[in-house]
C-alpha positions as a Markdown table, in Angstrom:
| # | Residue | x | y | z |
|---|---|---|---|---|
| 1 | Met | 39.6 | 9.6 | -34.9 |
| 2 | Gly | 38.4 | 13.0 | -34.8 |
| 3 | Glu | 39.9 | 15.6 | -37.3 |
| 4 | Pro | 43.7 | 15.9 | -37.5 |
| 5 | Val | 45.0 | 18.8 | -35.3 |
| 6 | Arg | 48.2 | 20.8 | -36.3 |
| 7 | Tyr | 50.1 | 21.8 | -33.5 |
| 8 | Arg | 52.3 | 25.3 | -33.1 |
| 9 | Ala | 56.0 | 25.2 | -34.3 |
| 10 | Asp | 56.9 | 26.6 | -31.1 |
| 11 | Val | 55.1 | 24.0 | -28.9 |
| 12 | Leu | 56.6 | 20.9 | -31.2 |
| 13 | Ala | 59.9 | 22.4 | -30.7 |
| 14 | Gln | 59.6 | 22.3 | -27.0 |
| 15 | Leu | 57.9 | 19.0 | -26.8 |
| 16 | Leu | 60.9 | 17.5 | -29.1 |
| 17 | Arg | 63.1 | 18.5 | -26.2 |
| 18 | His | 61.7 | 15.4 | -24.0 |
| 19 | Gly | 61.5 | 13.3 | -26.9 |
| 20 | Val | 57.6 | 13.7 | -28.0 |
| 21 | Arg | 56.6 | 13.9 | -31.1 |
| 22 | Pro | 53.0 | 14.1 | -31.7 |
| 23 | Thr | 51.2 | 13.6 | -34.5 |
| 24 | Gly | 48.0 | 15.1 | -36.1 |
| 25 | His | 46.0 | 12.9 | -34.4 |
| 26 | Thr | 47.4 | 12.7 | -31.3 |
| 27 | Pro | 45.1 | 14.5 | -28.9 |
| 28 | Pro | 46.8 | 17.4 | -27.2 |
| 29 | Ala | 45.4 | 16.4 | -24.0 |
| 30 | Leu | 47.1 | 13.2 | -24.3 |
| 31 | Val | 50.2 | 15.0 | -24.9 |
| 32 | Arg | 50.4 | 17.5 | -21.9 |
| 33 | Asp | 49.3 | 14.6 | -20.0 |
| 34 | Phe | 52.4 | 12.5 | -20.6 |
| 35 | Val | 54.9 | 15.7 | -20.2 |
| 36 | Arg | 53.3 | 16.7 | -17.1 |
| 37 | Asp | 53.7 | 12.5 | -15.9 |
| 38 | Leu | 57.6 | 12.9 | -17.5 |
| 39 | Tyr | 58.1 | 16.2 | -15.2 |
| 40 | Lys | 56.4 | 14.7 | -12.4 |
| 41 | Tyr | 59.3 | 11.8 | -12.3 |
| 42 | Glu | 61.8 | 14.2 | -12.9 |
| 43 | Ile | 60.8 | 15.9 | -9.9 |
| 44 | Arg | 60.5 | 13.1 | -7.3 |
| 45 | Cys | 63.8 | 11.5 | -9.0 |
| 46 | Leu | 65.3 | 14.9 | -8.2 |
| 47 | Arg | 63.7 | 14.6 | -4.1 |
| 48 | Glu | 65.1 | 10.9 | -4.2 |
| 49 | Arg | 68.4 | 12.4 | -4.3 |
| 50 | Tyr | 68.0 | 15.2 | -1.7 |
| 51 | Ile | 67.2 | 12.8 | 0.4 |
| 52 | Arg | 70.4 | 10.4 | -0.6 |
| 53 | Arg | 72.5 | 13.7 | 0.0 |
| 54 | Asp | 73.4 | 14.3 | -3.3 |
| 55 | Phe | 73.6 | 17.6 | -3.1 |
| 56 | Pro | 72.8 | 20.2 | -0.2 |
| 57 | Lys | 69.4 | 21.5 | 0.8 |
| 58 | Thr | 71.0 | 25.1 | 0.1 |
| 59 | Glu | 70.8 | 24.0 | -3.7 |
| 60 | Tyr | 67.3 | 22.4 | -3.7 |
| 61 | Ala | 64.9 | 25.4 | -4.7 |
| 62 | Gly | 67.6 | 26.2 | -7.2 |
| 63 | Arg | 67.4 | 22.7 | -8.7 |
| 64 | Val | 63.7 | 22.2 | -8.8 |
| 65 | Asp | 63.5 | 25.7 | -10.4 |
| 66 | Asp | 65.8 | 25.0 | -13.0 |
| 67 | Leu | 63.9 | 21.9 | -13.6 |
| 68 | Arg | 60.5 | 23.8 | -14.0 |
| 69 | Arg | 62.2 | 25.8 | -16.3 |
| 70 | Arg | 62.6 | 23.2 | -18.9 |
| 71 | Tyr | 59.6 | 22.1 | -18.9 |
| 72 | Pro | 57.4 | 25.7 | -20.5 |
| 73 | Val | 55.2 | 23.8 | -22.0 |
| 74 | Leu | 53.4 | 22.4 | -19.1 |
| 75 | Ala | 52.1 | 26.9 | -18.4 |
| 76 | Leu | 49.8 | 26.0 | -21.6 |
| 77 | Gln | 46.5 | 24.5 | -21.8 |
| 78 | Ser | 46.6 | 21.4 | -24.2 |
| 79 | Arg | 44.4 | 23.1 | -26.2 |
| 80 | Glu | 46.8 | 26.0 | -26.5 |
| 81 | Phe | 49.4 | 23.4 | -27.9 |
| 82 | Ile | 47.3 | 23.7 | -31.2 |
| 83 | Glu | 47.0 | 26.3 | -34.1 |
| 84 | Pro | 44.3 | 28.0 | -34.5 |
| 85 | Thr | 41.3 | 26.9 | -36.6 |
| 86 | Leu | 40.0 | 29.7 | -38.7 |
| 87 | Asn | 36.7 | 29.6 | -38.7 |
| 88 | Pro | 35.5 | 31.6 | -42.2 |
| 89 | Glu | 32.0 | 33.7 | -42.0 |
| 90 | Pro | 29.5 | 32.2 | -44.1 |
């Protein structure tokens, strides 16, 4: 294992909404991939509901947008999930 990482507090809050609790040893790329896969699963479920006609076509785009807005953490690169490291000058 590499050096422990310290996740940003705002990122942790967003991740917790999706039930994701990374440790200091969980690679940020793994966390982002997991959340992305969760989002893709929810998008597929939404599309299946639309195909089953659970709601009208006129609502589909709005529902997709609402779902996208519940995942703002995906707008970040995985390296942005962690606190920046301060490298003191020698």
